[in-house]
VEXDREN-2710 file (C-alpha; in Angstrom, 1 decimal):
% VEXDREN-2710
k/r/px/py/pz
1/MET/50.3/70.2/65.0
2/ARG/50.2/66.6/63.0
3/ARG/52.8/68.4/60.7
4/ARG/55.1/68.8/63.6
5/ASP/54.5/65.6/65.5
6/SER/55.6/64.3/61.9
7/ARG/59.2/66.2/61.9
8/VAL/59.7/65.4/65.2
9/ARG/58.9/61.5/64.6
10/ASP/61.3/61.9/61.5
11/LEU/64.1/63.7/63.4
12/ARG/64.0/61.0/66.3
13/LEU/64.7/58.5/63.6
14/LEU/67.7/59.9/61.7
15/LEU/69.0/59.8/65.4
16/VAL/68.4/56.2/66.2
17/ALA/69.8/55.3/62.5
18/ALA/72.6/57.2/62.9
19/VAL/73.5/56.2/66.4
20/LEU/72.9/52.0/65.0
21/LEU/75.4/52.9/62.2
22/VAL/77.9/54.3/64.6
23/SER/77.5/51.0/66.6
24/GLY/78.2/48.8/64.2
25/CYS/81.3/50.2/62.9
26/GLY/82.7/50.7/66.6
27/GLY/81.7/46.8/67.9
28/GLY/78.5/47.7/70.1
29/GLY/79.9/51.5/70.6
30/SER/83.5/50.8/71.4
31/THR/86.4/52.4/70.4
32/ALA/88.3/50.4/67.2
33/PRO/92.3/49.7/68.0
34/ALA/94.5/52.3/66.0
35/VAL/96.0/50.0/62.7
36/SER/99.0/51.2/61.3
37/ASP/99.1/51.5/57.5
38/SER/102.8/50.0/57.4
39/ALA/103.5/45.9/57.2
40/PRO/104.6/44.7/60.4
41/THR/108.0/43.9/61.5
42/PRO/109.2/40.4/60.8
43/PRO/111.1/39.0/63.3
44/ALA/115.4/39.4/63.3
45/ALA/116.9/36.7/61.0
46/PRO/119.2/34.6/63.4
47/PRO/123.0/35.2/62.3
48/PRO/124.1/33.3/59.4
49/GLY/126.3/30.0/61.1
50/PRO/130.0/29.4/60.7
51/THR/131.4/29.0/57.0
52/ALA/133.4/25.6/56.4
53/ASN/136.6/27.9/56.4
54/GLU/135.8/29.2/59.9
55/LEU/134.2/25.8/61.4
56/VAL/138.0/24.1/60.1
57/GLU/139.9/27.1/61.9
58/GLN/137.9/27.0/64.6
59/TYR/138.7/23.4/65.2
60/ALA/142.4/23.9/64.4
61/ALA/143.1/26.3/67.1
62/GLU/141.4/24.2/69.6
63/VAL/143.0/21.0/69.1
64/ARG/146.0/23.1/68.7
65/GLN/145.4/24.2/72.1
66/MET/145.0/20.2/73.4
67/ALA/148.6/20.4/74.0
68/ASP/151.7/22.0/75.1
69/ILE/154.2/23.3/72.8
70/ASN/156.2/20.2/73.2
71/ASN/152.6/18.1/71.7
72/THR/152.1/16.9/74.5
73/PRO/148.4/17.0/74.6
74/ILE/146.1/17.3/77.9
75/PRO/144.9/14.4/79.6
76/GLY/141.3/13.4/78.4
77/SER/141.7/15.3/75.4
78/LEU/140.5/14.1/71.9
79/LEU/143.7/14.8/70.9
80/GLU/145.0/12.4/73.5
81/GLN/142.7/9.4/72.4
82/GLN/143.8/10.1/68.7
83/MET/147.7/10.0/69.8
84/LEU/146.7/6.5/72.1
85/ALA/144.8/5.1/69.3
86/ASP/147.7/6.0/66.9
87/GLY/150.5/4.0/69.5
88/ASN/152.7/7.9/69.6
89/PRO/154.4/8.6/73.0
90/THR/153.6/12.1/71.9
91/ALA/150.8/14.2/69.7
92/THR/151.8/13.9/65.8
93/CYS/151.0/15.4/63.0
94/VAL/148.9/13.2/61.6
95/ASP/147.0/13.4/65.0
96/PHE/146.6/16.8/64.9
97/ALA/144.7/16.5/61.6
98/LEU/142.7/13.6/62.1
99/THR/141.5/15.0/65.4
100/VAL/140.4/17.7/63.5
101/LEU/138.6/15.6/60.8
102/ALA/136.7/13.8/63.6
103/MET/135.3/16.8/64.9
104/LEU/134.2/18.1/61.7
105/GLN/132.4/15.0/61.3
106/GLN/130.6/15.2/64.0
107/ASP/129.5/18.8/63.3
108/SER/126.4/19.2/60.8
109/ARG/127.0/22.8/60.5
110/PHE/129.9/21.9/58.3
111/SER/128.7/21.2/54.8
112/GLY/132.2/21.7/53.0
113/GLN/135.6/19.5/52.1
114/ALA/138.7/18.9/54.1
115/ARG/141.4/16.4/54.0
116/ARG/144.9/15.7/54.4
117/VAL/148.0/16.6/52.7
118/SER/151.1/15.5/52.9
119/VAL/154.5/17.4/52.2
120/ALA/158.4/17.0/53.0
121/LEU/161.8/18.1/52.8
122/ASN/163.6/15.4/51.6
123/LEU/162.2/11.9/50.8
124/ASP/163.4/8.3/49.6
125/TRP/161.7/5.8/48.8
126/ASP/162.3/1.6/49.2
127/ALA/162.0/-1.1/46.0
128/ASP/158.3/-1.3/47.1
129/GLY/157.3/2.2/47.0
130/SER/157.6/3.1/50.9
131/VAL/159.0/5.7/52.7
132/ARG/162.1/5.0/53.5
133/ALA/164.2/8.3/54.8
134/GLY/163.8/11.7/54.7
135/PHE/164.5/14.6/56.4
136/ASP/160.8/15.8/57.8
137/VAL/158.2/14.7/56.9
138/HIS/154.6/16.4/57.5
139/THR/151.2/16.4/57.4
140/LEU/148.5/18.9/57.5
141/LEU/144.7/20.0/56.1
142/GLU/143.3/21.4/53.0
143/VAL/139.9/23.2/52.9
144/LEU/137.9/23.0/49.4
145/GLN/137.4/26.9/48.3
146/ASP/134.9/27.8/45.2
147/GLY/136.7/27.6/42.2
148/GLY/138.3/24.4/43.1
149/ARG/141.3/25.1/44.8
150/TRP/142.3/23.2/48.1
151/THR/143.8/25.9/50.7
152/LEU/146.1/25.2/53.9
153/VAL/144.9/25.0/57.3
154/ASP/147.6/23.5/59.9
155/PRO/146.3/22.4/63.5
156/THR/149.9/21.8/64.3
157/PHE/151.6/25.0/63.9
158/GLY/148.0/26.9/64.9
159/PHE/148.2/28.8/61.4
160/VAL/146.7/29.1/58.0
161/PRO/149.7/29.9/55.2
162/THR/148.6/32.6/53.2
163/ASP/150.0/35.3/50.2
164/ASN/150.8/38.6/51.0
165/ALA/147.1/40.0/50.6
166/GLY/146.0/37.4/53.1
167/ASN/144.7/34.6/50.5
168/ALA/145.3/31.4/51.7
169/LEU/147.7/29.5/49.8
170/THR/147.4/25.8/48.6
171/ALA/150.7/23.8/49.2
172/VAL/151.6/23.6/45.5
173/GLU/151.6/27.4/45.8
174/LEU/153.9/27.5/49.0
175/SER/156.3/24.6/47.8
176/HIS/156.8/27.0/44.7
177/LEU/157.8/30.2/46.8
178/ALA/159.8/27.8/48.9
179/ARG/161.6/26.2/46.2
180/ALA/162.5/29.9/44.8
181/HIS/163.5/31.4/48.2
182/ASP/160.3/34.0/47.9
183/TRP/160.1/34.2/51.3
184/THR/158.7/37.7/50.7
185/GLY/156.1/36.1/49.0
186/MET/154.7/34.1/52.3
187/SER/152.6/35.2/55.2
188/PHE/151.0/33.4/58.0
189/ARG/148.0/34.0/59.7
190/TYR/147.7/32.9/63.4
191/LEU/144.6/31.0/64.8
192/THR/145.8/30.7/68.9
193/PRO/147.4/33.6/70.9
194/ALA/150.5/31.7/70.6
195/GLY/151.4/33.3/67.8
196/ASP/154.5/31.6/65.6
197/ALA/155.4/30.2/69.1
198/TYR/155.1/26.4/67.3
199/ALA/156.6/27.2/64.1
200/GLN/159.7/29.0/65.8
201/SER/160.2/26.3/68.2
202/TYR/160.5/23.9/65.5
203/TYR/163.8/22.4/64.0
204/VAL/163.0/23.1/60.4
205/ASP/162.1/26.7/59.2
206/TYR/158.4/25.9/58.3
207/PRO/158.5/26.8/54.5
208/LEU/161.1/23.8/54.2
209/LEU/159.0/21.3/54.6
210/PHE/157.0/22.1/51.6
211/VAL/159.7/21.9/49.1
212/ASN/157.9/18.2/47.9
213/VAL/154.5/18.3/48.0
214/ALA/152.7/14.8/47.6
215/THR/149.2/13.6/46.1
216/ASN/148.6/10.5/48.2
217/ASN/149.2/10.3/52.3
218/SER/151.6/7.7/52.0
219/MET/154.2/10.2/49.6
220/GLN/154.4/7.8/46.9
221/VAL/153.9/10.6/44.2
222/LEU/155.1/13.8/43.9
223/VAL/153.3/17.0/42.2
224/ASP/156.9/18.2/41.1
225/PRO/160.2/16.3/40.2
226/MET/162.0/15.4/43.4
227/LEU/164.4/18.1/45.0
228/SER/166.4/17.8/48.0
229/ALA/167.4/20.6/50.8
230/ASP/170.9/20.1/48.9
231/ASP/169.7/20.9/46.0
232/LEU/168.2/24.5/47.2
233/GLY/171.2/25.4/49.1
234/TYR/169.2/25.0/52.2
235/PHE/172.1/23.1/54.7
236/TYR/175.0/25.0/55.8
237/SER/177.9/22.9/56.6
238/LEU/179.5/22.9/60.2
239/VAL/182.4/20.4/59.1
240/GLY/185.7/21.2/61.3
241/TYR/183.7/23.1/64.2
242/LEU/182.4/22.0/67.4
243/VAL/178.7/21.9/67.8
244/SER/177.9/24.8/69.8
245/GLN/174.6/24.1/71.1
246/PRO/172.6/21.2/71.1
247/GLY/170.2/20.7/68.4
248/ILE/168.9/18.5/65.1
249/TYR/171.9/17.8/62.6
250/VAL/172.1/16.1/59.6
251/ALA/174.9/13.6/58.4
252/HIS/176.3/13.7/55.0
253/CYS/176.9/9.9/53.9
254/ALA/179.4/8.1/52.4
255/PRO/178.7/7.7/48.1
256/GLY/176.6/5.1/47.9
257/ALA/175.8/4.3/51.5
258/ASP/172.6/3.4/52.4
259/ALA/173.5/4.3/56.4
260/ASP/175.4/6.7/58.7
261/SER/176.4/6.2/61.9
262/THR/178.1/9.9/62.5
263/PHE/175.9/10.3/65.6
264/GLY/176.8/6.9/67.2
265/VAL/173.1/5.3/65.8
266/GLU/172.7/3.8/62.6
267/LEU/170.2/6.2/60.1
268/PRO/168.9/5.7/57.0
269/CYS/170.6/7.9/54.0
270/SER/168.8/9.5/51.4
271/SER/169.6/9.0/47.6
272/GLN/170.6/12.7/47.8
273/GLY/173.3/12.0/50.2
274/PHE/172.0/12.8/53.8
275/SER/171.0/11.1/56.7
276/THR/167.8/11.5/58.6
277/ALA/167.7/14.2/61.7
278/HIS/169.3/13.3/64.7
279/TYR/169.9/15.4/68.0
280/ALA/173.0/16.1/68.9
281/GLU/174.8/17.3/72.3
282/ALA/176.9/20.7/72.7
283/GLY/180.2/19.9/72.3
284/GLN/180.0/17.0/69.9
285/ASP/183.0/17.0/67.5
286/GLN/182.0/15.6/64.2
287/PHE/183.1/15.4/60.5
288/GLY/180.5/16.3/57.7
289/ILE/177.4/17.7/60.5
290/TYR/175.0/19.6/58.8
291/GLN/172.0/21.7/60.0
292/LEU/169.5/23.9/58.1
293/GLN/169.4/27.5/57.5
294/ARG/166.2/29.5/58.6
295/PHE/165.0/31.7/56.6
296/VAL/161.3/32.8/58.2
297/PHE/160.9/31.6/61.6
298/ILE/164.6/32.5/63.0
299/GLY/164.2/30.6/66.1
300/SER/166.7/28.9/68.2
301/GLY/165.2/25.0/67.4
END
């Protein structure tokens, strides 16, 4: 009997030990939560912020849409504030460019570099180096790319000039295309729903604005030697014909003349022999009136 009792006692001890062992693994006998062998899924990374290019183009589109096609700003817009600060009756290309630069300066996400660049079709200078006469001068923006290229973004016209592969052009690259009459070597990526409407309605065919590229905003120094619209065959003559429709024209000045009064107002003449541009009504019959040809944006002007 003692041997049997001893066996029973030993069996009970073994059962108690087993119960205590199980209780220790499970926290007092409760079921442990399932544990996965795989690593926990990290939270989704936030989407990347806009690049410097994207920010410049975004603001260029916004500023372009702050004015109508006649460049009259929306009341209270940043563009109107810039225009009034400059004392202009309507927004100029400089107002468009400066408004975009001011917006970029206030955006902490912008870590790139952007700046103004000035271009022109025809230019002439006074003795002090200031620009005295020119057929058209234009200001737009450049954005610094990897490799040191400064590519163009134009808030006044609402597009980015590109090559045929869609790569943004520099001012000098577009100038060389315009000087070579290589109209098929350039394209344009539009930033607003208006598409090419602003370029079509402008009195100068857009690429002609890049015949001469300046190294500074006062345009006292050019990248390449000066070329004129006449040198490149960009003018076509309306001599001896009635002006069939209102538009922007220039007069052929007398040799050596500093000014011309063909249109009834005195207009300064450039050293290339053309006056600055002037609006002429239909029906005006004058000798020596010229108008620019259009090669890319074939609008009515």
